[in-house]
N, C-alpha and C positions, 0 to 999 in steps of 0.2 A: 652709216645711216642708209636705210633702204630708199632707193630711188626707182620710180616707175620706169619700166623699159620702153613703154609706148604711151602715147597720149590717149587719155580716156575719151572715147567718142561721145558726141552729143547724145546719141541714143542710149548708150550705157549710163551716162550721167543722169539723164532724165528718168530712166527706169528706176534708178536708185532713189530719186526724189519723188516718186509717185505717191508715197504715203505722207508727205509733208504738208499737204494742203490743209488749210484751216476749215473747220466745219462749224456752222452756227450752232448755238446751244439749243437743246430740245426744249420746246415750250408747249405746255398744255393749258387748257382753259379750266379755271376753277369751276367745279360743278355748282357751288353755291352762288357766286357773284358773277361768274363769266369772265373775270379778268385773267390775263395770261400770267402764268407762274411756272417756276421750275418744278419738274416732277419730284415727288417724295419730299416736298418741303411745305411748310405752313404758308398759306396765302397771305401776302403782305397787305392785301386790301381789306379782306374781311376777317382774317385770323382763324380760319377753319382748316382742319386737316382730317381727312378721311371721314367727313360728315359730322365732326364734332368741333365745337368752338374751343380752341386751346389758347388763344391770345385775345386780350382786350385791346382793340384798336381805338385809340382816342381820336376824336374829331379835332382837326387843327383849325 
């Protein structure tokens, strides 16, 4: 089994982990109702997508 010859330094370890950070999801505002939504998805609040009504959202 392969064993490291030297201890990996903190700098080397942290450089390797530089891309592991969590990023928040991209959120855009719906042009019809102004509610936040994920891009390229139907608005859950008003049911529109690209200026057209594609879902009927019932009032609760």
